[in-house]
N, C-alpha and C positions, 0 to 999 in steps of 0.2 A: 375317544373323544378327547380332544385337546383345547380345553377352555381355560383360558389364561384370565388372571385377574386384571391385566390391561384391558381385555376385551370388555369384561363386565364393566369396569369403570367407565370407559368410553361410553358403553350403552347407557349407563346410569347417568351420565353428564349431559348427554343430548336431550334426555327428558327433564333433568331438573333445571337445565338453563335454556331450553326452548329452542335447540337448533345446534347444527353442527359447528357452526362460526362461533357461537357463544361457548360451546363445550370445549372448543379448541383453545380458546382464550383463558377459559377457566384452568385447564390441564397444562397450559404452557406449551402446547404442541401444535402442529400444522393442522389445517382443517382436513387435509386428505389423510392424513394419519388417523384422525378420527374415524373417518370414512372407512378406512381399510380394517380398523380394529372391529367395527360393528359388522362389517362384511365377513371377516374372518370369523366372529362369534357366529353368525348366522350359518355359515358353512360348516363349522364344527357341530352345531347343534342339530343341523338339517331342518330347521324351522326358521320362518322371518320372526323377528322380535321387533321390528319397527314399521309402521305405516309411514311411508315416504309421499310427499306431495306438496301442494300449496298449503301454507300456512304452519303451523307448528308441528313437529313430529309427534307422532303418538305411539304408544305400543299396541302390538297386535294382541289378540286374544292370549296367546302363548306368552308374549312379552309381559303382559299383566300378569301372568301366573308367576313368573320368575323373578319379578321385582323384588319381593321380600328376600328369598334366598340369595338373590345377587348382591342385595345390599349387606347382608349378614356376612357373605363371603369376603367382600370388599372391607367392612369393618374389622373382620377378624385378620385379615392380612395387615391391615394398618397397625393392629394391637400387637401382633407378633412383631412387626417391624419396630414399633415402639418399644417393647420389652428387650428386643435384641441391641437396639441402640443404647438403651439405658444400662444393659449389662456391660457395653463398651465405654460407658461413661459419656455417650454421645446424645444430646437431647434431640428428640423427634416427635412429631405429632401434629396436631392441628389446634390453632388457637383461633379463637374469634375475637375480634376487636371492635367495639362500637366508637363511634366518633361523628362529630358535626360535619356539615358541609364544608366550612371553613379549615376545619382541622384536616379532613380529607384532602383538601387542595394544598393546605400549606406546611403540613407536618407529616402526614402519614406517608407519602411517597419515599421521603429520605428514611423513615422508619423500617419500611419493608425491605429498601435496599440494604441497610446496615444488617438488619436480621437475617437477610438471605445469605449475606456474606459470613456472618458470624455463626448462623444456625442453619446450614443448608437442609437439615432434615426436618425442620420446622416450616409448617405451612399456615399462613395466616388469612382468614376470612375477614373481611371488613364490612361491617354493617352501618351504614349512613342514617342518621336520624337527627331530630331536634334536640336541643339541649335536655330536656326533661325525658325524652325517650332514651337518650344515651344513659342516663343515670338509673332509669327503671330497668332497661334490659341487664345492666350490672347487678342490680339488687335481685332480680328474677332468677338470675342463672343463665340468661340467654347468652351471655358472653363471659368470658373469663376475664377480659381487660377493657379498659374504656378510656377516652382521653375526656376528662372533664374539664369544664370551663367555669371559671368565677371570677368575681370583681377582685377578691384576695385569691392568691394560689390555693387551689385545691391540694388535699393531700394527695401525696404521690411524687413522682418525678417531674420536675418542671421542663416542659419542652419548648414553649414559645410564649411570647406575649403578642397578643393580636389587638392593635390600635384601630379604633373606629375612625373612617374618613367619609368626607363628603363624596357623593357619587353623582357626577355631572355629565351631560352631553358634552363632547368636546368643543362644541360652538357655543357653550353656555359663556356669558359675558365675564365670568369669575374662573372658567377653567384654567386659565393660565396662571392665576394668582399663586403665589408659594404657600399661603395658608389662607384659610375661610374662616370667618366668624359667622356662626349660625344666625346672628341677627340679620346678617346680609341675605339670608336666603328665605326670610319669612314671607316675602312677596311670591315665592316659588311655591307651586302645590307640593306638598311633601308625600311621597309614597313610603308608607310604614311596612317594614318586614316584621311580621308577628313572631311568635315563639320567642327564643331565647335572646333575641337582639333588642327588643323593646325597652327592658329595663336601662339598658346601657345608652340607648338612643335619648330616653327621657333624661338620665342624668347627664349627658352632653348639652342639652337645652337648658337644664337648670344651671350648669356651671357657666353657660354663656349668656344667661340671663335673657334668652329668647323665647318667644311664645311657642309652645310646642302645640301644633294643631296639624292633623293630617287630613289629605283630601281622599286619599286611597290606602287601602290596607289588603296586603296580599302575604300568603304563605309562602309560595313557591319563588325561589330566587331568580329562577329563570324568567319567570314572569315579570318580576320587578325589573330586571336588567332590561328587558324588551320595553316596558313602558318608559323607562328613563331614556332608552335609545330613540323612542317613537315622539320624545318631546312632552310627555304626558306630564312630568314633573322631575324633582330630585330627591335624593335619598341620603340616608347615612348607613353605611355597611362596615362589616369588618375587613381590614385591610388585606387579609389572607386570601380574600376573594379576587384578588387583583388578576389572577390568572384567567378568570372567567371573561374579562374584558376584551373587547375588540377595539378597533381603532376608532369607533365613534363615541366611545366612553372613555371617562378618565375619573381618578380619584385625587382628591386635594386633602392634605392635612387639615385638621381643625387647629384653631388657636389655642383652645382650652382641650387637651387631648383626654380621651377616656378608653381605657383598656380593658381587657380581659385575659386572663392566664389561663394556659392550658396545661394541664398535668396527666400524665399516664399512670393509672392506678388499677388496682384489684378490688375486689369486693371488701367491705369493712365489717360483714356481719359473718363471715365464714373463712375457713382456711383458703388460701390461694392454691391455684393449681401449680405444681412444681414448674411447668414450662412458663406460666406467667411470672412467677418469680424469677426465672432465668432471664426472660426477655427484659423484665423492668430493671433487673441488676445490671444488665449490659448498658441499658440507658443511662443509668447512674453512673457508671464508670466511665462513659464517653462524655457525658457532661461534666464529670470532675474533672476529665482530663482538659476540658476547655474547648471540646468539639461538641456543641449542642447538636443533638439528632434530629436537627430540623432545618429546613430551607427557608424558614421565616426571616 
């Protein structure tokens, strides 16, 4: 019986990520390769492991029975590879990184690209969350690294400065202006993004001497963009979200700028994972060389 780790990894990825396409994206291979691996596993075992059909794939009764030993085998293989890489002086393993939406859009892609080139044996899983969730995940040990945001630079390696801007429909009367004073938006219904953005927005209004009053309050950034796109109102959002805009939306800088700083760091209350230290040290070296690890 020839059951390979690759076959088990594909089987688990299909279940963990809800389908063959998602599993392929996660493992960085083609969907057909995932299908072939699962089929090869079933041929080697002589028993089906997945129920295929409409909706999310699910394990057969036998597939359910082998889930735990399959995970143990894959984890053991990863541990052996990490130990061997360590013996050769090459970092390897999986790191979990928490970041806000704006960081995921404006900073994380360049980080992942740089880390992939510098540490090909290291795999980074990204968890997206609100500002408070990111810090909580780091404190609770859910992740080994986090990109924290703050009005003052948080501890760690500085990655980027994210400046808040007015978000308008492109046909708004002020959309073509080089800068906007928030006083000039007081007559527009304001759509407030809750979570970590609110303190910065309130500060922007205080600096402008403008009346801060919102008509709508939303948590999901996609909903906020859709509301502005639909003409419901205007907003103030982090500039790193610019990649989410389509041709119907635009950002305009504020006359009195408000920014937040993004820093990469590990936990403050316990020793860092060795890989977290290596990845952070790389960012520090790149930053010191004058090449910030960011597309911001």
